[in-house]
Structures are given as C-alpha cells and as structure tokens.
GUTORBA-787282 format. One record per residue: residue in three letters; x, y, z of N, C-alpha, C in turn. Coordinates in steps of 0.2 Angstrom, whole numbers, always signed. Layout:
BEGIN
KOLRO  code    n_x    n_y    n_z   ca_x   ca_y   ca_z    c_x    c_y    c_z
KOLRO   ALA      X      Y      Z      X      Y      Z      X      Y      Z
...
% end
This chain:
BEGIN
KOLRO  code    n_x    n_y    n_z   ca_x   ca_y   ca_z    c_x    c_y    c_z
KOLRO   MET   -284   +219   +289   -280   +213   +291   -275   +212   +285
KOLRO   MET   -278   +213   +279   -274   +212   +273   -269   +217   +272
KOLRO   ARG   -271   +223   +274   -266   +229   +274   -260   +227   +278
KOLRO   ARG   -262   +225   +284   -256   +223   +289   -252   +218   +287
KOLRO   SER   -254   +212   +284   -250   +207   +281   -246   +210   +276
KOLRO   LEU   -248   +214   +272   -244   +217   +266   -239   +221   +269
KOLRO   LEU   -240   +225   +274   -235   +229   +277   -229   +225   +280
KOLRO   VAL   -231   +219   +284   -227   +215   +287   -222   +212   +281
KOLRO   ALA   -225   +210   +276   -221   +207   +270   -216   +212   +267
KOLRO   ILE   -218   +218   +267   -214   +223   +264   -208   +224   +269
KOLRO   LEU   -209   +225   +275   -204   +226   +280   -199   +220   +280
KOLRO   SER   -202   +214   +280   -198   +208   +280   -193   +208   +274
KOLRO   ASN   -196   +210   +268   -191   +210   +262   -186   +215   +263
KOLRO   LEU   -188   +221   +266   -183   +226   +267   -177   +224   +271
KOLRO   VAL   -179   +220   +277   -174   +218   +281   -169   +213   +278
KOLRO   LEU   -172   +208   +274   -168   +203   +270   -163   +207   +265
KOLRO   MET   -166   +212   +262   -162   +215   +257   -156   +219   +261
KOLRO   GLY   -158   +222   +266   -152   +225   +270   -147   +220   +272
KOLRO   CYS   -149   +214   +275   -144   +209   +277   -140   +207   +271
KOLRO   ARG   -143   +206   +265   -139   +204   +259   -134   +209   +257
KOLRO   ASN   -136   +216   +257   -132   +221   +256   -126   +221   +261
KOLRO   ALA   -128   +220   +267   -122   +220   +272   -117   +215   +271
KOLRO   ASP   -120   +209   +269   -116   +203   +268   -111   +205   +262
KOLRO   LYS   -114   +208   +257   -110   +209   +251   -104   +214   +253
KOLRO   GLN   -106   +219   +257   -101   +225   +259    -96   +222   +263
KOLRO   ASP    -98   +217   +268    -93   +214   +272    -88   +210   +268
KOLRO   THR    -91   +206   +263    -87   +202   +259    -82   +206   +255
KOLRO   SER    -85   +212   +252    -81   +216   +248    -75   +219   +252
KOLRO   GLU    -77   +221   +258    -72   +224   +262    -66   +219   +264
KOLRO   ALA    -68   +213   +265    -64   +208   +267    -59   +206   +261
KOLRO   LEU    -61   +206   +255    -57   +205   +249    -52   +211   +248
KOLRO   THR    -55   +217   +250    -51   +223   +249    -45   +223   +254
KOLRO   GLN    -47   +221   +260    -41   +220   +265    -36   +215   +264
KOLRO   GLU    -39   +209   +261    -34   +204   +259    -30   +206   +254
KOLRO   LYS    -32   +209   +249    -28   +212   +243    -23   +217   +246
KOLRO   ALA    -25   +221   +250    -21   +226   +253    -15   +223   +257
KOLRO   SER    -16   +217   +260    -11   +214   +264     -6   +211   +260
KOLRO   VAL     -7   +210   +254     -2   +207   +249     +3   +213   +247
KOLRO   PRO     +9   +212   +248    +14   +218   +246    +15   +218   +239
KOLRO   VAL    +15   +224   +236    +16   +226   +229    +24   +226   +228
KOLRO   VAL    +26   +222   +223    +33   +221   +221    +34   +223   +214
KOLRO   TYR    +39   +227   +212    +40   +228   +205    +47   +225   +204
KOLRO   VAL    +48   +223   +197    +55   +221   +195    +57   +224   +189
KOLRO   SER    +63   +224   +187    +66   +227   +181    +67   +223   +175
KOLRO   ASN    +68   +216   +176    +69   +212   +171    +66   +205   +172
KOLRO   TYR    +66   +201   +167    +63   +194   +167    +66   +190   +173
KOLRO   PRO    +73   +189   +173    +75   +185   +178    +73   +186   +185
KOLRO   LEU    +73   +193   +187    +70   +195   +193    +63   +193   +194
KOLRO   TYR    +59   +194   +189    +52   +192   +189    +51   +185   +190
KOLRO   TYR    +55   +181   +187    +54   +173   +188    +56   +172   +195
KOLRO   PHE    +62   +174   +197    +64   +172   +204    +59   +175   +209
KOLRO   ALA    +57   +181   +209    +52   +183   +214    +45   +179   +213
KOLRO   SER    +43   +177   +207    +37   +174   +207    +38   +167   +210
KOLRO   ARG    +44   +164   +209    +45   +157   +212    +45   +157   +220
KOLRO   ILE    +48   +162   +222    +49   +163   +230    +42   +166   +233
KOLRO   GLY    +40   +171   +230    +34   +174   +233    +27   +171   +231
KOLRO   GLY    +26   +168   +225    +20   +165   +223    +14   +170   +224
KOLRO   GLU     +9   +168   +226     +3   +171   +227     +3   +176   +233
KOLRO   ASN     +9   +176   +237     +9   +180   +243    +12   +187   +241
KOLRO   ILE    +13   +188   +235    +15   +195   +233    +11   +197   +227
KOLRO   ASP    +10   +204   +226     +7   +206   +220    +13   +209   +215
KOLRO   LEU    +15   +205   +210    +21   +206   +207    +20   +209   +200
KOLRO   HIS    +24   +214   +198    +23   +218   +192    +30   +219   +189
KOLRO   PHE    +29   +218   +182    +35   +218   +178    +33   +223   +172
KOLRO   PRO    +34   +230   +173    +31   +235   +168    +34   +235   +161
KOLRO   SER    +40   +232   +161    +43   +232   +154    +43   +225   +151
KOLRO   ALA    +38   +221   +153    +37   +214   +150    +37   +214   +143
KOLRO   GLY    +34   +219   +140    +33   +219   +132    +39   +220   +128
KOLRO   LEU    +45   +221   +132    +51   +223   +128    +56   +216   +128
KOLRO   ALA    +59   +215   +122    +64   +210   +121    +70   +211   +126
KOLRO   ASP    +72   +217   +126    +77   +219   +131    +76   +225   +135
KOLRO   PRO    +73   +223   +141    +71   +228   +146    +77   +233   +148
KOLRO   SER    +83   +231   +147    +89   +236   +149    +88   +243   +146
KOLRO   GLY    +85   +243   +140    +84   +250   +137    +77   +253   +139
KOLRO   TRP    +74   +251   +144    +67   +254   +145    +68   +260   +149
KOLRO   ASN    +63   +265   +147    +63   +271   +150    +56   +272   +153
KOLRO   PRO    +55   +271   +159    +48   +271   +162    +44   +277   +161
KOLRO   PRO    +38   +276   +159    +33   +282   +158    +31   +285   +165
KOLRO   ALA    +28   +290   +165    +26   +294   +171    +21   +289   +175
KOLRO   ASP    +17   +286   +172    +12   +282   +176    +16   +276   +179
KOLRO   SER    +21   +273   +176    +25   +268   +179    +29   +270   +185
KOLRO   VAL    +31   +276   +184    +35   +279   +190    +31   +280   +196
KOLRO   ALA    +25   +283   +195    +20   +284   +200    +18   +278   +203
KOLRO   ALA    +17   +272   +199    +15   +266   +202    +21   +263   +207
KOLRO   MET    +27   +264   +204    +32   +261   +208    +33   +265   +215
KOLRO   GLN    +32   +271   +215    +33   +275   +221    +28   +273   +226
KOLRO   GLN    +22   +270   +224    +17   +267   +229    +19   +260   +231
KOLRO   ALA    +24   +257   +228    +25   +250   +229    +28   +248   +236
KOLRO   ASP    +28   +242   +238    +31   +240   +244    +39   +238   +243
KOLRO   LEU    +40   +236   +237    +47   +234   +236    +48   +235   +228
KOLRO   ILE    +55   +237   +226    +57   +237   +219    +63   +233   +219
KOLRO   LEU    +63   +228   +215    +69   +223   +215    +73   +226   +208
KOLRO   LEU    +79   +227   +209    +84   +229   +204    +89   +224   +202
KOLRO   ASN    +91   +224   +196    +96   +219   +194   +103   +222   +197
KOLRO   GLY   +104   +229   +196   +110   +232   +198   +115   +231   +192
KOLRO   ALA   +122   +232   +194   +127   +232   +189   +125   +236   +183
KOLRO   THR   +123   +242   +184   +121   +247   +179   +116   +245   +175
KOLRO   TYR   +112   +240   +176   +107   +237   +171   +101   +243   +171
KOLRO   GLU    +99   +246   +176    +94   +250   +176    +96   +258   +175
KOLRO   GLY    +98   +259   +168   +100   +265   +166    +95   +271   +168
KOLRO   TRP    +89   +269   +168    +83   +274   +169    +83   +276   +176
KOLRO   LEU    +86   +273   +181    +86   +275   +188    +88   +282   +190
KOLRO   MET    +93   +284   +186    +96   +291   +187    +91   +296   +185
KOLRO   ASN    +86   +295   +181    +81   +300   +179    +74   +300   +182
KOLRO   VAL    +74   +296   +187    +67   +295   +191    +68   +296   +198
KOLRO   SER    +63   +298   +202    +64   +299   +209    +60   +293   +213
KOLRO   LEU    +63   +289   +216    +60   +283   +220    +63   +283   +227
KOLRO   PRO    +59   +281   +232    +62   +281   +239    +67   +275   +239
KOLRO   ASP    +73   +277   +242    +78   +272   +243    +76   +266   +247
KOLRO   SER    +71   +267   +252    +69   +262   +256    +66   +256   +252
KOLRO   LEU    +63   +258   +246    +60   +253   +242    +64   +249   +237
KOLRO   LEU    +70   +252   +236    +75   +249   +231    +79   +243   +234
KOLRO   VAL    +80   +238   +231    +84   +232   +233    +89   +230   +227
KOLRO   ASP    +95   +232   +227   +100   +230   +222   +102   +223   +223
KOLRO   THR   +100   +218   +219   +101   +211   +220   +108   +209   +218
KOLRO   SER   +112   +214   +216   +119   +212   +214   +124   +214   +219
KOLRO   LEU   +122   +217   +224   +127   +220   +229   +131   +215   +232
KOLRO   ALA   +129   +209   +233   +133   +204   +237   +139   +202   +233
KOLRO   TYR   +139   +203   +226   +144   +201   +222   +147   +207   +218
KOLRO   ALA   +147   +213   +221   +149   +219   +218   +156   +219   +216
KOLRO   LEU   +160   +215   +220   +167   +215   +218   +169   +210   +212
KOLRO   GLN   +164   +206   +210   +164   +202   +205   +161   +204   +198
KOLRO   LEU   +159   +210   +198   +156   +213   +192   +162   +214   +187
KOLRO   LEU   +160   +213   +180   +165   +213   +175   +164   +219   +170
KOLRO   PRO   +169   +221   +167   +169   +227   +162   +165   +225   +156
KOLRO   SER   +161   +230   +153   +157   +229   +147   +161   +229   +141
KOLRO   GLY   +167   +232   +142   +171   +233   +136   +170   +240   +132
KOLRO   GLU   +165   +244   +135   +163   +250   +132   +166   +256   +137
KOLRO   VAL   +169   +261   +134   +172   +266   +137   +167   +273   +137
KOLRO   PHE   +166   +276   +142   +161   +282   +142   +166   +288   +144
KOLRO   THR   +164   +293   +141   +168   +300   +142   +163   +305   +144
KOLRO   HIS   +164   +308   +150   +160   +314   +152   +164   +318   +157
KOLRO   SER   +161   +324   +159   +164   +329   +163   +161   +330   +169
KOLRO   HIS   +164   +333   +174   +161   +335   +181   +164   +342   +182
KOLRO   GLY   +161   +347   +180   +162   +354   +181   +170   +355   +180
KOLRO   GLU   +173   +358   +185   +180   +360   +185   +185   +354   +184
KOLRO   GLU   +182   +348   +186   +187   +342   +185   +188   +341   +178
KOLRO   GLY   +184   +343   +174   +186   +342   +167   +183   +335   +164
KOLRO   GLU   +185   +333   +158   +183   +327   +155   +187   +321   +157
KOLRO   HIS   +184   +316   +158   +187   +310   +160   +183   +304   +157
KOLRO   SER   +187   +298   +157   +183   +292   +154   +183   +286   +159
KOLRO   HIS   +179   +282   +159   +178   +276   +163   +175   +271   +159
KOLRO   GLU   +177   +264   +161   +174   +259   +157   +167   +257   +160
KOLRO   GLY   +163   +255   +156   +156   +253   +158   +156   +246   +162
KOLRO   VAL   +151   +244   +165   +150   +238   +169   +145   +233   +165
KOLRO   ALA   +147   +227   +164   +143   +222   +161   +137   +221   +165
KOLRO   SER   +131   +220   +163   +125   +220   +167   +121   +214   +167
KOLRO   HIS   +123   +209   +162   +119   +203   +162   +122   +198   +167
KOLRO   THR   +122   +199   +173   +125   +195   +178   +122   +188   +179
KOLRO   TRP   +115   +188   +178   +112   +181   +179   +114   +176   +174
KOLRO   MET   +118   +177   +169   +120   +172   +164   +125   +168   +168
KOLRO   ASP   +128   +170   +173   +132   +166   +177   +127   +163   +183
KOLRO   LEU   +125   +157   +183   +120   +155   +187   +122   +155   +194
KOLRO   SER   +128   +155   +196   +130   +156   +203   +128   +163   +205
KOLRO   LEU   +129   +168   +201   +127   +175   +203   +119   +175   +203
KOLRO   ALA   +116   +172   +198   +109   +172   +199   +106   +169   +205
KOLRO   ALA   +110   +164   +208   +108   +161   +215   +109   +166   +220
KOLRO   ALA   +114   +171   +219   +115   +176   +224   +109   +181   +224
KOLRO   GLN   +107   +182   +218   +101   +187   +217    +95   +184   +220
KOLRO   VAL    +94   +177   +220    +89   +174   +223    +89   +175   +230
KOLRO   ARG    +95   +174   +233    +95   +175   +241    +93   +182   +243
KOLRO   ALA    +95   +187   +239    +94   +194   +240    +86   +195   +240
KOLRO   ILE    +83   +192   +235    +76   +192   +234    +72   +189   +240
KOLRO   ARG    +75   +183   +242    +72   +180   +248    +72   +184   +254
KOLRO   GLY    +78   +187   +255    +79   +192   +261    +74   +198   +261
KOLRO   ALA    +73   +201   +255    +69   +207   +254    +62   +205   +255
KOLRO   LEU    +60   +199   +253    +52   +197   +254    +51   +196   +261
KOLRO   ILE    +56   +193   +264    +55   +191   +272    +54   +198   +275
KOLRO   ARG    +58   +203   +274    +58   +209   +277    +52   +212   +277
KOLRO   ILE    +48   +212   +271    +42   +216   +270    +36   +211   +272
KOLRO   GLN    +37   +205   +273    +31   +200   +275    +34   +195   +279
KOLRO   PRO    +36   +196   +285    +39   +191   +289    +35   +185   +291
KOLRO   ALA    +28   +186   +291    +24   +181   +292    +24   +175   +288
KOLRO   MET    +27   +176   +282    +28   +171   +277    +35   +168   +276
KOLRO   THR    +39   +169   +281    +46   +167   +281    +47   +160   +279
KOLRO   ASP    +43   +156   +282    +44   +148   +281    +42   +147   +274
KOLRO   THR    +37   +150   +271    +35   +148   +264    +40   +151   +260
KOLRO   PHE    +43   +157   +261    +48   +160   +256    +54   +156   +257
KOLRO   GLU    +56   +153   +263    +62   +149   +263    +61   +143   +260
KOLRO   VAL    +56   +139   +260    +55   +133   +256    +55   +134   +249
KOLRO   ASN    +52   +139   +246    +52   +141   +239    +59   +143   +237
KOLRO   TYR    +63   +146   +241    +70   +148   +240    +74   +142   +239
KOLRO   GLN    +74   +138   +244    +78   +132   +244    +77   +128   +237
KOLRO   GLU    +71   +127   +235    +69   +123   +229    +72   +126   +223
KOLRO   LEU    +71   +133   +222    +74   +136   +217    +82   +136   +217
KOLRO   ALA    +85   +138   +223    +92   +138   +223    +95   +131   +221
KOLRO   ALA    +92   +126   +223    +94   +119   +221    +94   +118   +213
KOLRO   GLU    +89   +120   +210    +88   +120   +203    +93   +124   +199
KOLRO   LEU    +94   +130   +202    +99   +134   +199   +106   +131   +199
KOLRO   GLN   +108   +128   +205   +114   +125   +206   +115   +119   +202
KOLRO   GLU   +110   +115   +201   +111   +109   +197   +112   +111   +189
KOLRO   LEU   +109   +116   +187   +110   +119   +180   +116   +122   +180
KOLRO   HIS   +119   +126   +185   +125   +129   +185   +131   +123   +184
KOLRO   ASN   +130   +118   +188   +135   +112   +187   +135   +109   +180
KOLRO   ALA   +129   +109   +177   +128   +106   +171   +132   +110   +165
KOLRO   PHE   +131   +116   +166   +135   +121   +161   +142   +120   +162
KOLRO   LYS   +145   +120   +168   +152   +119   +170   +155   +113   +167
KOLRO   THR   +151   +107   +168   +153   +101   +166   +153   +100   +158
KOLRO   THR   +148   +103   +155   +148   +103   +148   +154   +107   +145
KOLRO   ALA   +155   +113   +148   +160   +117   +145   +167   +114   +146
KOLRO   SER   +168   +111   +152   +175   +108   +153   +176   +102   +150
KOLRO   SER   +171    +98   +148   +172    +92   +145   +172    +92   +137
KOLRO   GLY   +171    +98   +134   +170    +99   +127   +176   +102   +124
KOLRO   THR   +176   +103   +117   +182   +106   +114   +182   +113   +116
KOLRO   SER   +188   +116   +116   +189   +123   +118   +189   +128   +112
KOLRO   ASN   +183   +128   +108   +182   +132   +102   +182   +140   +104
KOLRO   HIS   +185   +144   +100   +184   +151   +100   +178   +153    +97
KOLRO   LEU   +173   +156   +101   +166   +157    +98   +166   +165    +96
KOLRO   ALA   +161   +166    +91   +159   +173    +90   +153   +174    +93
KOLRO   PHE   +152   +179    +97   +146   +181   +100   +143   +188    +96
KOLRO   SER   +137   +187    +95   +134   +193    +91   +133   +199    +94
KOLRO   HIS   +134   +199   +101   +133   +205   +105   +137   +205   +111
KOLRO   PRO   +140   +210   +114   +143   +210   +120   +139   +209   +127
KOLRO   VAL   +135   +204   +127   +131   +203   +133   +132   +196   +137
KOLRO   TYR   +138   +193   +135   +139   +186   +137   +145   +186   +142
KOLRO   GLN   +147   +192   +145   +153   +192   +149   +153   +187   +154
KOLRO   TYR   +148   +187   +158   +147   +183   +164   +146   +176   +162
KOLRO   PHE   +143   +174   +157   +142   +168   +154   +149   +165   +152
KOLRO   GLN   +153   +169   +148   +160   +167   +146   +164   +165   +152
KOLRO   GLN   +164   +170   +157   +169   +169   +163   +167   +163   +167
KOLRO   ALA   +160   +162   +168   +158   +157   +173   +159   +150   +170
KOLRO   TYR   +159   +149   +163   +159   +143   +160   +166   +142   +156
KOLRO   GLY   +170   +147   +157   +177   +146   +153   +177   +146   +146
KOLRO   LEU   +173   +150   +143   +172   +150   +136   +176   +156   +133
KOLRO   LYS   +180   +154   +128   +184   +159   +124   +179   +162   +118
KOLRO   GLY   +180   +168   +117   +176   +171   +111   +178   +178   +110
KOLRO   SER   +175   +181   +104   +175   +188   +103   +168   +190   +101
KOLRO   SER   +167   +197   +104   +160   +200   +103   +160   +204    +97
KOLRO   LEU   +154   +204    +94   +153   +209    +89   +147   +213    +91
KOLRO   HIS   +144   +217    +86   +138   +221    +88   +133   +220    +82
KOLRO   TRP   +131   +214    +82   +126   +212    +76   +119   +210    +80
KOLRO   GLU   +114   +212    +76   +107   +210    +78   +104   +205    +74
KOLRO   PRO   +101   +200    +77    +98   +194    +73    +94   +196    +67
KOLRO   ASP    +90   +201    +68    +85   +203    +62    +88   +208    +57
KOLRO   THR    +95   +209    +57    +98   +214    +53   +102   +209    +48
KOLRO   PRO   +101   +210    +41   +105   +207    +36   +112   +208    +36
KOLRO   LEU   +116   +203    +35   +123   +204    +35   +125   +208    +28
KOLRO   ASP   +129   +213    +29   +132   +217    +24   +139   +215    +22
KOLRO   HIS   +142   +218    +18   +149   +217    +16   +154   +218    +22
KOLRO   ASP   +153   +223    +25   +158   +224    +31   +157   +219    +36
KOLRO   MET   +151   +217    +38   +150   +212    +43   +153   +205    +41
KOLRO   LEU   +152   +203    +34   +155   +197    +32   +163   +198    +32
KOLRO   HIS   +165   +203    +30   +172   +205    +31   +175   +204    +38
KOLRO   GLU   +171   +206    +43   +173   +206    +50   +173   +199    +52
KOLRO   ILE   +168   +195    +50   +168   +188    +53   +173   +184    +49
KOLRO   GLY   +175   +186    +43   +180   +182    +39   +187   +183    +43
KOLRO   HIS   +188   +189    +45   +194   +190    +49   +195   +186    +55
KOLRO   LEU   +189   +185    +59   +189   +181    +65   +190   +174    +63
KOLRO   LYS   +187   +172    +58   +187   +165    +55   +195   +163    +54
KOLRO   ASN   +198   +168    +51   +205   +167    +49   +210   +167    +55
KOLRO   ASP   +208   +171    +60   +212   +172    +66   +211   +167    +71
KOLRO   HIS   +205   +165    +72   +203   +160    +78   +200   +154    +76
KOLRO   ASP   +199   +153    +69   +196   +147    +67   +189   +146    +70
KOLRO   ILE   +185   +152    +69   +178   +152    +72   +174   +147    +68
KOLRO   GLN   +170   +143    +72   +166   +138    +70   +159   +139    +71
KOLRO   PHE   +157   +143    +76   +151   +144    +79   +150   +152    +80
KOLRO   MET   +144   +154    +78   +142   +161    +79   +136   +160    +84
KOLRO   VAL   +137   +164    +90   +132   +163    +95   +127   +170    +95
KOLRO   TRP   +121   +168    +93   +116   +174    +93   +112   +175    +99
KOLRO   GLU   +109   +181   +100   +104   +182   +105    +98   +179   +104
KOLRO   GLY    +96   +180    +98    +89   +177    +95    +90   +174    +89
KOLRO   ALA    +85   +171    +86    +85   +167    +80    +87   +172    +74
KOLRO   PRO    +92   +171    +71    +95   +175    +65    +91   +174    +59
KOLRO   LEU    +91   +179    +54    +88   +178    +48    +91   +172    +44
KOLRO   PRO    +86   +168    +40    +89   +162    +37    +94   +164    +32
KOLRO   GLU    +94   +169    +29    +99   +171    +24   +106   +172    +28
KOLRO   SER   +106   +175    +34   +112   +176    +38   +115   +169    +40
KOLRO   VAL   +110   +164    +42   +113   +158    +43   +116   +154    +37
KOLRO   GLN   +113   +155    +31   +116   +152    +25   +123   +156    +24
KOLRO   GLN   +123   +162    +24   +130   +166    +23   +135   +164    +27
KOLRO   LEU   +134   +163    +34   +139   +161    +38   +141   +153    +37
KOLRO   LYS   +136   +149    +35   +137   +142    +34   +142   +142    +28
KOLRO   ASP   +141   +146    +23   +145   +146    +17   +153   +147    +19
KOLRO   GLN   +154   +151    +25   +160   +152    +27   +163   +147    +32
KOLRO   GLY   +159   +141    +33   +160   +136    +38   +159   +138    +45
KOLRO   ILE   +154   +142    +46   +152   +144    +53   +145   +142    +54
KOLRO   LYS   +143   +139    +59   +136   +137    +61   +134   +142    +66
KOLRO   SER   +127   +143    +66   +123   +147    +70   +120   +144    +76
KOLRO   ILE   +121   +146    +82   +117   +144    +88   +114   +150    +91
KOLRO   VAL   +109   +148    +95   +106   +154    +99   +107   +152   +106
KOLRO   VAL   +109   +157   +110   +110   +157   +117   +106   +164   +120
KOLRO   SER   +100   +163   +122    +96   +169   +124    +99   +172   +130
KOLRO   PRO   +100   +178   +131   +102   +182   +137    +96   +182   +142
KOLRO   MET    +90   +180   +140    +85   +179   +145    +83   +185   +149
KOLRO   GLY    +84   +191   +146    +83   +197   +150    +75   +199   +149
KOLRO   GLY    +72   +197   +144    +65   +199   +143    +61   +193   +143
KOLRO   MET    +54   +194   +144    +49   +188   +144    +50   +184   +138
KOLRO   PRO    +51   +177   +139    +51   +173   +134    +45   +171   +131
KOLRO   GLU    +45   +170   +124    +38   +168   +121    +35   +162   +123
KOLRO   SER    +39   +157   +126    +37   +151   +128    +42   +149   +134
KOLRO   GLY    +39   +145   +138    +43   +142   +144    +45   +147   +149
KOLRO   ASP    +50   +146   +153    +52   +150   +158    +59   +151   +159
KOLRO   PHE    +62   +154   +164    +69   +155   +164    +73   +149   +164
KOLRO   LEU    +71   +144   +168    +75   +138   +169    +75   +134   +162
KOLRO   GLU    +69   +134   +159    +68   +131   +153    +73   +134   +147
KOLRO   GLY    +73   +141   +147    +77   +145   +143    +84   +143   +144
KOLRO   MET    +86   +143   +150    +93   +141   +151    +95   +134   +149
KOLRO   GLN    +90   +130   +150    +91   +123   +148    +92   +122   +140
KOLRO   TRP    +88   +127   +136    +89   +127   +129    +96   +130   +128
KOLRO   ASN    +98   +135   +132   +105   +137   +131   +110   +132   +132
KOLRO   LEU   +109   +128   +137   +114   +122   +138   +114   +118   +132
KOLRO   GLU   +109   +116   +129   +109   +112   +123   +113   +115   +118
KOLRO   ALA   +112   +122   +117   +116   +125   +112   +123   +125   +113
KOLRO   LEU   +125   +126   +119   +132   +125   +121   +135   +119   +120
KOLRO   ARG   +131   +113   +121   +133   +107   +120   +135   +106   +113
KOLRO   GLN   +131   +109   +108   +132   +108   +101   +139   +112   +100
KOLRO   ALA   +140   +118   +103   +146   +122   +101   +152   +119   +103
KOLRO   VAL   +152   +115   +109   +158   +112   +111   +159   +104   +110
KOLRO   GLY   +154   +102   +106   +154    +95   +104   +153    +90   +109
KOLRO   VAL   +148    +91   +114   +147    +87   +119   +140    +84   +118
KOLRO   GLN   +139    +77   +118   +133    +74   +117   +129    +74   +124
KOLRO   PRO   +122    +75   +123   +118    +76   +129   +118    +69   +134
% end
C-alpha cells in the first residue's frame, strides 16, 4: 500500500512538472512571436532615430548602429551591421548624399526609404566640387550636395511625413497610433520652425562666421548671412586660422562665431580678443549627450537669439 502511494505521488509530481514546463514553453513561444511581430527598423543618423522613435514608439524595434559617433555622416558600416540591416524590415535614410557608405554595401532596394525625396528639388549645394572620370567620357566635375537637411525644420517635417508613411506601410494595423504620434511631433516641429523664423527676422542682420559648412539649410531657412570655415571645435587656433578670421572680421564686421560643438577655452578667448563672441549651434546629427532633438534645437534657438540680439 505504501509503495502504491509513493508511486502515485511520483507520477503526480511528474505530471505537474510537465504542465509547468509546457506553460513555460507556451509563454516563451508567445514572447518570441510577439517580438517577431514588431518590425525591425534601422536609421542612419540621430534625427531619423528621434523621429522614428516618436512615431513608432514600442511598436518598432529601432536600431541606430552609428549612435556612438558625433558625426554619423562619416560612418562606414562593418560587416555585421550590413548583415543585420539586410535582415531588417525597413532602413530609413536621410538622403541628400548623407549616406556615403551606401554605394559600398549591398542592401535590398525594397527596404530603403529616402526621407528627402519629397524635397529633392530644394536640395542645396555643399560648396565642395568633386572631380572624377567615367571611362571614355573622361574627367568631369560636379558640385556636392549639402546633407544636413533637417536643420531646416520645415524639411525635417517632410522627413517625419515620409517616416510615418513608411511605418504604416510595414505595419498597417498601427496606422491610427502612428498618425496620432505623427501629428503631435509635426505640430512641435512647426512651432519651433516658426520660432526660428520670428527670431531671425526680428533681430539684427549680422554676418556670421560658421566653423564648418554644415549650416546651408539652417541659413537659407532662417535668412542668415554668413561665411563658412573648416574649423574643428577641439583644434587650437593657429596663425593661419586667426589670420583668416581677421580678414572676415574686417570684410564683414563678424561679431559671432558659430561652432558645431563647445570650442576650446583658449579659442574662445582668442576670438574674444578680436571682438568675436563664440556660440554653439549643434547640427544634431549624432546622439546628444543629454536631452533630445527638440531640446537640442531649442538650445540652438537660444544661441541664435544671442547672435541676432533678440531677448527670449
């Protein structure tokens, strides 16, 4: 009798263990299926990452493989990143020649979305001239295209519309959610765009010096006059650079130098000695150390107010 009771107990435990294992397997499979149902989306710069995250939220599996770079425009994807992108559901590109690496990798055209296509006729020259040859056609030159399109927030809004459409295409069941998120983001971009325009139009029309030629769309959108240099914030100013800014000061009465990032303190002082103040207007191409895209552009607005003499 005792042996029979023991056997029953053992069998009961085995049945319970089997049920628990089955429950765990069912739960694991459900989580795997849920994860698999979320589309995988890759982006090439921080503005696209921010826009896609605002619209898609938890409904997309978002990847920004060059997030560790201050300027992702110079990124060259390693083999594992290319392999991962080939398996994605969507790859969001800035366009306007921003992704120089694209010509060196093989990615399905069906996955690629160029978010700048809607304003292709509004693209601006970069100011750089490239020379190359095509076989018997011989050598010829052409001017490059400026790529930091999102610095004109009206163009950023067009990129946001393209992202909304692309996400709806790959996940139509979430159309209403994507639409609501899009409308909210679009309204915020429009409000900030208007603030930039109002600030620039109501302030003094100073000729600015820009440390790098990445502000073409920013200048055109907000009517800013200026000259571009090729200076890096972390590079000390040498004799030639001081001579260069001295000429701009004499020719255009330069009062402000616009930097991409925080310049060296000694550079700030050297410019101050020439009567030139330093401000930072971040191009926002890379992941910011703090805040997000809209906060970064708000800080840029405050810098612009200082440059044109407008009180907040």
